[in-house]
MDTraj code that builds the backbone (N, CA, C; nanometers):
import mdtraj as md
import numpy as np

residues = "UNK UNK UNK UNK UNK UNK UNK UNK UNK UNK UNK UNK UNK UNK UNK UNK UNK UNK UNK UNK UNK UNK UNK UNK UNK UNK UNK UNK UNK UNK UNK UNK UNK UNK UNK UNK UNK UNK UNK UNK UNK UNK UNK UNK UNK UNK UNK UNK UNK UNK UNK UNK UNK UNK UNK UNK UNK UNK UNK UNK UNK UNK UNK UNK UNK UNK UNK UNK UNK UNK UNK UNK".split()
xyz = np.array([
    [0.0837, -0.1183, 0.0000],
    [0.0000, 0.0000, 0.0000],
    [0.0883, 0.1247, 0.0000],
    [0.0342, 0.2298, -0.0550],
    [0.1081, 0.3559, -0.0597],
    [0.0268, 0.4641, 0.0117],
    [0.0982, 0.5615, 0.0667],
    [0.0316, 0.6716, 0.1358],
    [0.0243, 0.7922, 0.0431],
    [-0.0948, 0.8508, 0.0344],
    [-0.1176, 0.9681, -0.0494],
    [-0.1844, 1.0777, 0.0324],
    [-0.1859, 1.1983, -0.0239],
    [-0.2502, 1.3135, 0.0406],
    [-0.3724, 1.3547, -0.0396],
    [-0.4780, 1.3865, 0.0323],
    [-0.5946, 1.4428, -0.0367],
    [-0.5549, 1.5791, -0.0926],
    [-0.6371, 1.6329, -0.1769],
    [-0.6067, 1.7578, -0.2471],
    [-0.5743, 1.8714, -0.1507],
    [-0.6301, 1.8681, -0.0270],
    [-0.6039, 1.9737, 0.0713],
    [-0.4647, 1.9623, 0.1337],
    [-0.3918, 1.8566, 0.1027],
    [-0.2553, 1.8294, 0.1495],
    [-0.2458, 1.8129, 0.3009],
    [-0.3594, 1.8028, 0.3687],
    [-0.3611, 1.7831, 0.5135],
    [-0.3952, 1.6382, 0.5458],
    [-0.5039, 1.5908, 0.4874],
    [-0.5498, 1.4548, 0.5139],
    [-0.4699, 1.3550, 0.4309],
    [-0.4134, 1.2561, 0.5007],
    [-0.3368, 1.1518, 0.4323],
    [-0.4110, 1.0204, 0.4478],
    [-0.3950, 0.9327, 0.3502],
    [-0.4606, 0.8028, 0.3562],
    [-0.3762, 0.6995, 0.2817],
    [-0.4026, 0.5742, 0.3121],
    [-0.3327, 0.4628, 0.2478],
    [-0.4246, 0.4012, 0.1438],
    [-0.3655, 0.3602, 0.0320],
    [-0.4455, 0.3018, -0.0750],
    [-0.3726, 0.1802, -0.1323],
    [-0.4492, 0.0807, -0.1695],
    [-0.3932, -0.0397, -0.2301],
    [-0.3570, -0.0080, -0.3749],
    [-0.2292, -0.0043, -0.4036],
    [-0.1838, 0.0358, -0.5370],
    [-0.2250, -0.0633, -0.6447],
    [-0.2529, -0.1872, -0.6075],
    [-0.2973, -0.2866, -0.7058],
    [-0.4395, -0.2593, -0.7546],
    [-0.5133, -0.1755, -0.6822],
    [-0.6520, -0.1463, -0.7182],
    [-0.6666, -0.0189, -0.8016],
    [-0.5538, 0.0473, -0.8315],
    [-0.5586, 0.1688, -0.9136],
    [-0.5712, 0.1276, -1.0599],
    [-0.6742, 0.1793, -1.1253],
    [-0.6932, 0.1496, -1.2676],
    [-0.6282, 0.2564, -1.3550],
    [-0.6551, 0.3848, -1.3232],
    [-0.5950, 0.4934, -1.4006],
    [-0.5549, 0.6081, -1.3086],
    [-0.4568, 0.6852, -1.3562],
    [-0.4135, 0.8079, -1.2889],
    [-0.4156, 0.9167, -1.3959],
    [-0.4970, 1.0207, -1.3722],
    [-0.5096, 1.1293, -1.4691],
    [-0.4742, 1.2615, -1.4031],
    [-0.4173, 1.3512, -1.4824],
    [-0.3883, 1.4861, -1.4331],
    [-0.4736, 1.5831, -1.5135],
    [-0.5702, 1.6511, -1.4450],
    [-0.6728, 1.7263, -1.5188],
    [-0.7045, 1.8663, -1.4669],
    [-0.6380, 1.9557, -1.4139],
    [-0.4993, 1.9546, -1.3703],
    [-0.4783, 1.8835, -1.2374],
    [-0.5858, 1.8638, -1.1568],
    [-0.5680, 1.7854, -1.0341],
    [-0.5419, 1.6403, -1.0721],
    [-0.4755, 1.5687, -0.9844],
    [-0.4509, 1.4270, -1.0091],
    [-0.5699, 1.3478, -0.9571],
    [-0.6279, 1.2686, -1.0456],
    [-0.7449, 1.1877, -1.0129],
    [-0.7087, 1.0405, -1.0299],
    [-0.7271, 0.9639, -0.9212],
    [-0.7101, 0.8186, -0.9276],
    [-0.8466, 0.7570, -0.9503],
    [-0.8554, 0.6662, -1.0434],
    [-0.9768, 0.5872, -1.0602],
    [-0.9415, 0.4447, -1.0223],
    [-1.0187, 0.3911, -0.9296],
    [-0.9945, 0.2558, -0.8812],
    [-1.0707, 0.1559, -0.9682],
    [-1.0343, 0.0275, -0.9594],
    [-1.1041, -0.0735, -1.0381],
    [-1.2520, -0.0801, -1.0003],
    [-1.2864, -0.0359, -0.8810],
    [-1.4263, -0.0330, -0.8363],
    [-1.5045, 0.0822, -0.8988],
    [-1.4326, 0.1770, -0.9614],
    [-1.4959, 0.2956, -1.0174],
    [-1.4876, 0.4172, -0.9258],
    [-1.4502, 0.3952, -0.8001],
    [-1.4372, 0.5069, -0.7059],
    [-1.3209, 0.5964, -0.7488],
    [-1.3366, 0.7265, -0.7296],
    [-1.2335, 0.8227, -0.7692],
    [-1.1816, 0.8974, -0.6474],
    [-1.0520, 0.9284, -0.6508],
    [-0.9872, 1.0054, -0.5452],
    [-0.9097, 1.1194, -0.6098],
    [-0.9256, 1.2409, -0.5560],
    [-0.8433, 1.3548, -0.5966],
    [-0.7289, 1.3635, -0.4970],
    [-0.6060, 1.3628, -0.5474],
    [-0.4893, 1.3618, -0.4597],
    [-0.3934, 1.4740, -0.4965],
    [-0.3069, 1.5080, -0.4016],
    [-0.2115, 1.6174, -0.4211],
    [-0.0899, 1.5754, -0.5038],
    [-0.0550, 1.4471, -0.5015],
    [0.0639, 1.3995, -0.5706],
    [0.0438, 1.4012, -0.7223],
    [0.1539, 1.4177, -0.7946],
    [0.1498, 1.4098, -0.9408],
    [0.1487, 1.2625, -0.9824],
    [0.1096, 1.2350, -1.1068],
    [0.1166, 1.0964, -1.1542],
    [0.2579, 1.0376, -1.1416],
    [0.3590, 1.1189, -1.1660],
    [0.4971, 1.0716, -1.1552],
    [0.5317, 1.0338, -1.0112],
    [0.4871, 1.1159, -0.9157],
    [0.5123, 1.0855, -0.7740],
    [0.4417, 0.9567, -0.7327],
    [0.3208, 0.9370, -0.7824],
    [0.2472, 0.8142, -0.7512],
    [0.3200, 0.6938, -0.8093],
    [0.3647, 0.7046, -0.9336],
    [0.4399, 0.5951, -0.9954],
    [0.5661, 0.5648, -0.9151],
    [0.6371, 0.6682, -0.8705],
    [0.7580, 0.6482, -0.7896],
    [0.7255, 0.5774, -0.6584],
    [0.6139, 0.6133, -0.5949],
    [0.5736, 0.5487, -0.4691],
    [0.5419, 0.4009, -0.4924],
    [0.4757, 0.3709, -0.6040],
    [0.4423, 0.2316, -0.6349],
    [0.5693, 0.1513, -0.6589],
    [0.6616, 0.2057, -0.7365],
    [0.7881, 0.1367, -0.7633],
    [0.8645, 0.1135, -0.6334],
    [0.8722, 0.2138, -0.5473],
    [0.9445, 0.2000, -0.4201],
    [0.8793, 0.0941, -0.3319],
    [0.7463, 0.0918, -0.3265],
    [0.6756, -0.0076, -0.2456],
    [0.7030, -0.1479, -0.2984],
    [0.6917, -0.1664, -0.4283],
    [0.7141, -0.2998, -0.4866],
    [0.8595, -0.3426, -0.4725],
    [0.9517, -0.2475, -0.4780],
    [1.0930, -0.2796, -0.4566],
    [1.1140, -0.3300, -0.3139],
    [1.0512, -0.2638, -0.2158],
    [1.0625, -0.3094, -0.0761],
    [1.0075, -0.4505, -0.0598],
    [0.8955, -0.4798, -0.1254],
    [0.8359, -0.6137, -0.1175],
    [0.9307, -0.7169, -0.1779],
    [0.9850, -0.6877, -0.2945],
    [1.0753, -0.7813, -0.3619],
    [1.2021, -0.8035, -0.2799],
    [1.2592, -0.6968, -0.2261],
    [1.3806, -0.7111, -0.1455],
    [1.3528, -0.7875, -0.0172],
    [1.2364, -0.7660, 0.0406],
    [1.1982, -0.8384, 0.1614],
    [1.1849, -0.9872, 0.1321],
    [1.1240, -1.0217, 0.0198],
    [1.1096, -1.1622, -0.0185],
    [1.2465, -1.2238, -0.0449],
    [1.3323, -1.1511, -0.1122],
    [1.4666, -1.2007, -0.1410],
    [1.5455, -1.2189, -0.0125],
    [1.5352, -1.1243, 0.0785],
    [1.6045, -1.1336, 0.2063],
    [1.5569, -1.2562, 0.2837],
    [1.4276, -1.2834, 0.2809],
    [1.3733, -1.4008, 0.3488],
    [1.4277, -1.5298, 0.2911],
    [1.4414, -1.5379, 0.1601],
    [1.4967, -1.6573, 0.0958],
    [1.6425, -1.6752, 0.1327],
    [1.7175, -1.5647, 0.1376],
    [1.8591, -1.5737, 0.1726],
    [1.8764, -1.6194, 0.3168],
    [1.7915, -1.5719, 0.4067],
    [1.8021, -1.6114, 0.5469],
    [1.7693, -1.7588, 0.5652],
    [1.6774, -1.8129, 0.4864],
    [1.6412, -1.9542, 0.4977],
    [1.7554, -2.0447, 0.4536],
    [1.8412, -1.9977, 0.3645],
    [1.9545, -2.0776, 0.3169],
    [2.0650, -2.0879, 0.4207],
    [2.0741, -1.9909, 0.5098],
    [2.1833, -1.9889, 0.6086],
    [2.1721, -2.0989, 0.7097],
])
top = md.Topology()
chain = top.add_chain()
for i, resn in enumerate(residues, 1):
    res = top.add_residue(resn, chain, resSeq=i)
    for name in ("N", "CA", "C"):
        top.add_atom(name, md.element.get_by_symbol(name[0]), res)
traj = md.Trajectory(xyz[None], top)
């Protein structure tokens, strides 16, 4: 999951990045979820993509670290 800010930049929330269908900049950034629900967020599409990549990298490294520890 990734943490994002609502458009007011005060309220923060966590969202399941696997459920994001589209990210549009109109000029506000709008996330559309696979459920059809929409969220207006303060982050740019590029920032959201970077957060998703960083989250997935942490998951992959954690899985790899677990495999390495089991071999020891």
